[in-house]
C-alpha positions as CSV (number, residue, x, y, z in Angstrom):
1,M,-23.5,54.1,-9.4
2,A,-23.6,51.9,-12.5
3,K,-26.7,49.9,-13.2
4,Q,-26.3,46.3,-11.9
5,Q,-27.5,44.2,-14.8
6,H,-27.9,40.6,-13.8
7,D,-29.3,38.5,-16.5
8,A,-29.8,34.8,-17.3
9,R,-26.6,33.8,-19.1
10,T,-26.0,30.4,-20.4
11,D,-22.2,30.9,-21.0
12,P,-20.5,28.4,-18.6
13,E,-17.7,30.9,-18.0
14,V,-20.1,33.7,-16.7
15,P,-20.8,33.1,-13.0
16,K,-24.5,32.9,-12.0
17,G,-25.7,36.2,-10.7
18,M,-22.7,38.1,-12.0
19,S,-23.2,41.8,-13.0
20,I,-22.9,41.8,-16.8
21,E,-22.1,45.6,-16.7
22,L,-19.2,44.9,-14.2
23,L,-17.8,42.3,-16.5
24,K,-18.0,44.7,-19.5
25,D,-16.2,47.3,-17.4
26,L,-13.5,44.9,-16.6
27,H,-13.2,44.1,-20.4
28,L,-14.1,40.5,-19.5
29,L,-17.0,40.8,-21.9
30,T,-17.2,42.9,-25.0
31,R,-19.3,46.1,-25.2
32,D,-22.3,44.1,-26.5
33,G,-21.9,41.5,-23.7
34,Q,-20.2,38.8,-25.6
35,L,-17.1,36.7,-25.0
36,N,-14.1,36.8,-27.3
37,A,-11.4,34.3,-27.2
38,D,-9.1,36.3,-24.9
39,A,-11.9,37.3,-22.5
40,R,-13.1,33.6,-22.3
41,R,-9.7,32.5,-21.3
42,K,-9.2,35.3,-18.6
43,L,-12.7,34.8,-17.2
44,K,-12.4,31.1,-17.1
45,Q,-9.2,31.4,-15.0
46,I,-10.6,34.0,-12.6
47,R,-13.9,32.3,-12.2
48,H,-12.2,29.0,-11.5
49,L,-9.9,30.7,-8.9
50,V,-12.9,32.3,-7.1
51,G,-14.4,28.8,-7.0
52,L,-11.2,27.3,-5.5
53,L,-11.1,30.2,-3.0
54,K,-14.7,29.8,-2.0
55,P,-14.0,27.4,1.0
56,A,-11.4,29.7,2.4
57,L,-13.7,32.7,2.0
58,D,-16.5,30.8,3.6
59,D,-14.2,29.8,6.4
60,A,-13.2,33.4,6.9
61,L,-16.8,34.6,7.0
62,A,-17.5,31.9,9.6
63,R,-14.6,32.9,11.8
64,S,-15.0,36.6,11.7
65,T,-17.8,39.1,11.5
66,D,-15.7,41.4,9.4
67,P,-13.1,39.3,7.5
68,L,-10.4,41.0,5.5
69,V,-9.3,39.8,2.1
70,V,-6.1,41.2,0.7
71,D,-5.4,40.9,-3.0
72,C,-1.6,41.5,-3.7
73,G,-0.2,42.8,-7.0
74,A,-3.8,43.4,-8.0
75,G,-3.2,44.8,-11.4
76,K,-6.6,45.7,-13.0
77,S,-8.3,44.0,-10.0
78,Y,-10.1,41.3,-11.9
79,L,-9.9,38.9,-9.0
80,G,-10.8,41.5,-6.3
81,A,-13.8,42.7,-8.2
82,L,-15.2,39.1,-8.7
83,V,-14.5,38.1,-5.1
84,Y,-16.5,41.1,-3.9
85,E,-19.2,40.6,-6.3
86,L,-19.7,36.9,-5.8
87,V,-18.9,36.4,-2.2
88,L,-18.4,39.6,0.0
89,G,-21.2,41.6,-1.6
90,P,-23.9,38.8,-1.1
91,A,-22.6,38.2,2.4
92,G,-23.1,41.9,3.3
93,R,-19.9,42.0,5.3
94,G,-16.2,41.6,5.0
95,S,-13.8,44.0,3.2
96,L,-11.2,43.8,0.5
97,V,-8.0,45.6,0.0
98,A,-6.3,45.5,-3.3
99,I,-2.6,46.4,-3.3
100,E,-1.2,47.7,-6.5
101,A,2.1,49.6,-7.2
102,R,1.0,51.3,-10.4
103,P,-1.1,54.4,-9.5
104,E,-3.1,54.4,-12.8
105,L,-4.4,50.9,-12.1
106,S,-5.2,51.4,-8.6
107,E,-7.1,54.6,-9.4
108,Q,-9.1,52.7,-12.1
109,A,-9.9,50.0,-9.5
110,A,-11.0,52.5,-6.9
111,A,-13.2,54.3,-9.4
112,R,-14.8,51.1,-10.6
113,A,-15.5,50.0,-7.0
114,A,-17.3,53.3,-6.4
115,R,-19.3,53.0,-9.6
116,F,-20.5,49.5,-8.8
117,G,-21.3,50.2,-5.2
118,Q,-18.5,48.0,-3.7
119,D,-18.3,50.1,-0.6
120,R,-16.0,47.8,1.3
121,F,-13.4,47.6,-1.5
122,R,-10.4,49.6,-0.8
123,V,-7.2,50.2,-2.8
124,A,-3.7,50.6,-1.5
125,T,-1.2,52.1,-3.8
126,G,2.4,51.1,-3.3
127,E,4.6,48.1,-2.6
128,I,3.2,45.0,-0.9
129,A,5.8,44.9,1.7
130,T,5.0,48.4,3.0
131,A,1.2,48.4,2.5
132,S,-0.8,49.6,5.5
133,L,-3.7,47.2,6.3
134,P,-6.7,47.9,8.5
135,G,-6.3,44.6,10.4
136,R,-5.1,41.0,10.2
137,P,-6.0,39.4,6.9
138,S,-8.2,36.4,6.8
139,V,-7.3,35.5,3.3
140,V,-4.3,36.8,1.1
141,T,-4.4,36.3,-2.6
142,A,-2.1,37.0,-5.6
143,L,-3.0,36.1,-9.2
144,H,-0.1,36.3,-11.6
145,A,1.9,38.7,-9.5
146,C,5.1,38.9,-11.4
147,D,8.4,37.4,-10.3
148,T,9.1,38.2,-6.6
149,A,5.8,40.0,-6.0
150,T,4.4,36.5,-5.3
151,D,7.0,36.2,-2.6
152,D,5.9,39.6,-1.1
153,A,2.4,38.2,-0.9
154,L,3.4,35.0,0.8
155,A,5.7,37.0,3.2
156,L,2.7,39.3,4.0
157,A,0.5,36.3,4.7
158,I,3.0,34.6,7.0
159,A,4.0,37.8,8.8
160,T,0.4,38.7,9.6
161,N,-0.7,35.1,10.3
162,A,-3.4,35.1,7.7
163,D,-5.7,32.2,8.0
164,H,-5.5,31.4,4.3
165,V,-3.2,32.2,1.4
166,A,-3.7,31.5,-2.3
167,V,-1.2,32.5,-5.1
168,V,-0.9,31.8,-8.7
169,P,2.7,32.6,-9.6
170,C,3.6,34.4,-12.9
171,C,7.0,34.7,-14.5
172,Q,9.8,33.9,-12.0
173,A,13.4,34.3,-13.2
174,E,15.3,35.0,-10.0
175,V,16.1,31.4,-9.2
176,A,17.2,30.6,-12.8
177,R,19.8,33.4,-12.5
178,Q,21.0,32.0,-9.2
179,L,21.3,28.5,-10.8
180,E,23.6,30.0,-13.5
181,S,26.3,30.6,-10.9
182,S,25.5,27.5,-8.8
183,R,28.2,24.8,-8.6
184,P,26.6,21.6,-7.2
185,S,28.9,19.0,-5.9
186,D,27.3,16.1,-7.9
187,A,27.1,15.7,-11.6
188,A,23.5,14.5,-11.6
189,T,22.3,17.7,-10.0
190,A,24.4,19.8,-12.3
191,A,22.9,18.0,-15.4
192,L,19.4,19.1,-14.3
193,F,20.1,22.7,-15.3
194,A,23.1,22.6,-17.7
195,H,21.0,23.9,-20.5
196,P,19.3,27.5,-20.4
197,L,15.9,26.1,-21.1
198,H,16.2,23.5,-18.4
199,R,17.6,26.1,-16.0
200,R,14.6,28.3,-16.6
201,E,12.1,25.5,-16.1
202,L,13.9,24.0,-13.1
203,G,14.2,27.5,-11.6
204,S,10.5,28.2,-11.9
205,H,9.7,24.7,-10.3
206,L,12.2,25.2,-7.5
207,T,10.8,28.6,-6.8
208,N,7.4,27.1,-6.1
209,V,8.7,24.2,-4.1
210,V,10.5,26.6,-1.8
211,R,7.4,28.7,-1.5
212,G,5.4,25.7,-0.4
213,L,8.1,24.6,2.1
214,A,8.3,28.2,3.5
215,L,4.6,28.2,4.2
216,E,4.8,24.7,5.7
217,A,7.7,25.8,7.9
218,H,5.4,28.5,9.4
219,G,2.5,26.0,10.1
220,Y,0.4,26.1,6.9
221,K,-1.1,23.0,5.3
222,V,-0.2,23.4,1.7
223,T,-2.0,22.1,-1.4
224,V,-0.5,22.5,-4.9
225,T,-2.7,22.0,-7.8
226,E,-3.5,23.2,-11.4
227,L,-5.7,26.4,-11.8
228,V,-7.2,25.5,-15.1
229,G,-6.2,23.3,-18.0
230,W,-2.8,23.9,-19.4
231,E,-4.3,24.8,-22.8
232,H,-5.7,28.0,-21.2
233,S,-2.5,29.2,-19.5
234,A,1.1,28.1,-19.0
235,K,1.1,30.0,-15.7
236,N,-1.2,27.6,-14.1
237,E,0.1,26.4,-10.7
238,L,-2.0,27.3,-7.7
239,I,-0.4,27.2,-4.2
240,L,-3.0,27.1,-1.4
241,G,-2.1,27.4,2.3
242,K,-4.3,27.1,5.4
243,R,-2.8,28.0,8.8
244,A,-2.9,25.0,11.0
245,H,-0.1,25.5,13.6
246,R,2.9,27.7,14.0
247,Y,6.0,25.6,13.4
248,D,7.1,22.6,11.4
249,A,10.6,21.3,12.0
250,A,10.4,18.7,9.2
251,A,9.5,21.3,6.6
252,R,12.4,23.5,7.7
253,A,14.8,20.6,7.4
254,K,13.5,19.9,3.8
255,L,13.9,23.5,2.9
256,R,17.5,23.7,4.1
257,A,18.3,20.6,2.1
258,V,16.8,22.0,-1.1
259,L,18.5,25.3,-0.8
260,D,21.9,23.6,0.0
261,R,21.6,21.1,-2.8
262,F,21.0,23.7,-5.5
263,G,22.9,26.6,-4.0
264,I,20.0,29.0,-4.1
265,E,18.3,31.6,-1.8
266,P,15.0,32.7,-3.3
267,A,13.2,35.9,-2.4
268,I,10.7,34.3,0.0
269,V,13.6,33.0,2.2
270,R,15.4,36.4,2.2
271,E,12.2,38.3,2.9
272,L,11.1,36.1,5.8
273,A,14.6,36.2,7.2
274,A,14.6,40.0,7.0
275,R,11.3,40.0,9.0
276,N,12.9,37.7,11.7
277,L,10.8,34.8,10.4
278,D,13.6,32.8,8.7
279,P,11.9,29.5,7.5
280,R,15.3,27.7,7.6
281,A,15.8,28.3,11.3
282,D,15.9,25.3,13.7
283,A,13.4,27.0,15.9
284,P,11.1,30.0,15.3
285,T,12.8,33.3,15.3
286,G,9.7,35.5,15.3
């Protein structure tokens, strides 16, 4: 097991009590324990996200003796490693499953967890939609899961009735492609995406609007906020959902109106419909 070096750092981006050796292993610090510009940017985002997740994680620990956190599209597992190190490890309970499709990254994450004694950190290699989980998730996360992988994470959270969900979307081009062939009935709507740049920006915005409405349709209270300052990342929107009840007719009506107005059907809608959880339905189908 790697030596757990915890030292008194004054860098505001380095979380108090964080293993310096783990941050080096994640390449969030240089080999000599310093922060370069890229590492500072990445660490600031992840540290801030863990802070924003803390109320959900605390709630999960209060609700369950062994809560399950699922990190979707985990990549190099920056987020999972820090959530375990800062929250689950000190709590002495709770487990984390990192889902990653690329075997080389999942193998690295599993090896790192073993080196640093993160015994309740597991890695599932494969697609989010087909991942086998040991139980119902308390918290589902996705940090910069590209394009429709964010939708896979949201669909997983909804389908498993996760108590909390938090996603920071990455690139998302699907709706922009759908808008290209859309023929809205009014000129004002058509003008919103007549130019390719506007189509890309509006497509990204609409994607996240639909994601939020899909969560609300299934009874989640949704908050949308910035993750960090825009100077640190252009991929900066954080969608938080907390399960409150199981059905919201008003959200379903709003969702239908948005989809009809722009002639789109994003991945989250299709995925939930395929699971018999169509967020457009007048009444729950699941």
